[in-house]
C-alpha positions, 0 to 999 in steps of 0.5 A, spaced: 604 159 910 610 154 913 610 148 908 610 141 911 617 137 911 617 130 911 617 128 918 611 133 919 607 129 913 609 122 916 607 124 923 600 126 921 599 119 917 601 116 923 596 120 927 591 119 922 592 111 922 593 111 930 586 115 930 583 110 925 585 103 928 582 107 935 575 108 932 575 100 929 577 097 936 572 102 940 566 100 935 569 092 936 569 093 943 562 096 943 559 091 939 561 085 943 560 088 950 554 085 954 550 079 952 550 078 945 544 080 941 544 072 938 548 066 937 548 061 932 551 055 931 553 054 925 556 048 920 561 048 914 554 049 910 552 056 913 559 058 912 562 059 905 569 058 902 575 061 906 578 067 902 584 071 904 587 065 907 595 065 908 600 061 912 603 067 914 601 070 922 599 077 919 594 074 914 587 075 914 582 069 914 574 071 913 569 066 912 562 068 909 556 066 911 552 063 906 545 065 907 539 064 902 532 066 900 525 063 902 521 063 895 517 058 892 518 055 885 514 057 880 508 052 879 512 047 874 515 041 875 521 042 870 522 049 872 527 051 877 526 058 877 523 062 884 518 067 884 519 073 889 519 071 897 512 070 899 513 075 906 516 080 901 509 083 899 507 090 897 505 091 905 512 089 907 515 093 901 511 099 904 513 098 911 520 100 908 519 105 905 517 103 898 512 107 893 508 101 892 503 105 889 507 109 884 504 108 876 508 105 871 507 111 866 511 115 871 517 110 872 518 108 865 525 110 865 527 106 871 523 100 869 525 093 870 531 096 874 531 094 882 531 101 887 534 099 893 533 101 901 536 099 907 533 094 912 534 089 917 533 082 915 532 076 920 536 070 919 533 063 920 537 057 922 534 051 920 527 053 921 521 053 918 524 055 911 529 050 911 524 044 912 520 048 907 526 047 902 526 040 903 518 039 902 519 043 896 525 039 893 522 032 895 515 034 892 519 036 885 522 030 885 516 026 885 512 030 880 518 029 875 519 021 877 511 021 875 512 025 869 518 020 867 513 014 869 508 016 864 514 017 858 519 013 860 522 014 853 523 021 854 531 022 855 530 029 857 525 027 863 530 022 865 535 028 866 531 032 869 529 026 874 537 026 875 537 033 877 531 033 882 535 027 885 541 031 886 538 037 888 534 033 893 541 030 896 544 036 896 538 040 900 539 034 905 547 034 906 550 040 904 546 046 902 545 052 907 540 051 912 540 059 913 534 063 911 532 070 910 525 070 912 523 077 914 525 084 914 523 091 917 526 098 919 526 097 926 530 092 931 525 091 937 518 089 933 523 084 929 526 081 935 519 081 939 517 077 933 522 072 932 524 071 940 529 065 939 536 068 939 539 061 938 535 061 931 534 068 929 539 073 928 537 080 925 542 083 921 543 089 916 542 089 909 538 091 903 531 090 899 530 091 891 524 093 888 522 094 881 516 096 878 515 093 870 509 090 866 508 083 864 502 081 859 499 088 860 499 088 867 503 092 872 507 088 877 512 088 882 518 084 884 522 084 890 529 081 892 534 081 897 540 081 894 545 084 899 547 083 907 551 088 910 556 085 916 556 078 914 563 077 913 566 073 919 573 075 921 577 069 924 581 070 930 589 067 931 586 062 936 581 059 931 585 059 924 588 053 924 581 049 925 578 054 920 584 052 915 581 045 915 574 046 914 572 044 907 572 049 901 567 045 898 562 040 901 562 033 898 556 029 897 555 022 900 559 017 896 564 021 896 570 022 901 566 025 907 569 031 910 571 033 918 565 036 921 565 043 924 560 047 929 562 055 929 559 058 934 558 066 931 555 071 935 552 078 933 553 084 937 550 091 939 551 093 932 548 086 929 556 085 927 558 077 928 564 075 931 566 067 932 566 065 939 567 058 938 570 053 933 569 045 934 572 039 930 569 033 930 570 027 925 564 023 923 565 015 926 567 010 921 
């Protein structure tokens, strides 16, 4: 067998790189062909800190979508722990391929450990889920203030009031308005259910389920822990504007950052890319 020379190895390596790049470019071209599957007008509230940024022209700049899961708080005015999302019930888990009827005894080894399955997830922008989060923050503040009025000397309740006020301000001004509100195994049924393409995007992701025992009863918990394809690469033409976006949003009373609007499209492969970046400075 003839040994490969360094020149042959170099040529093979370059060919592999060329083929890999061609495949990536073809995937990108296919994803962006035709009309986008959805378009969302996002702000700095929905786009996480820039990472990988450098002043060099060839450096990569990436924004990460900041998403949340619509889930109610426990029925306790002083608790901030959330329950499993109401929409992620046993029927939904079964439709995603989970065995929700599995007896606890057969899963003792994996008790409390999440098992994951791929799913298509629905992202809702500034819709009912965000309004519910706002109302929940207001309700919690009202309940904590009522407890504090009944016991005005309780320092712990005073701290809870302050934290609830801060949480409400965050919800009103800086928290992401992008929520995961549903999941399914196929795209078309989800798009039929959520036809408004400027408010709802469908993205690949994962859903987890665990079976465990609580107070002597079998219980199922479910969670959305990861989304695929929610990192948005910034083209060179938008990097100067994106570099001026705040790495952390400020609350009222502090220096207010410039406001940004980023139009993000999701294509045939449900992968996002940036169409437009607009910057406006708030009037003083």
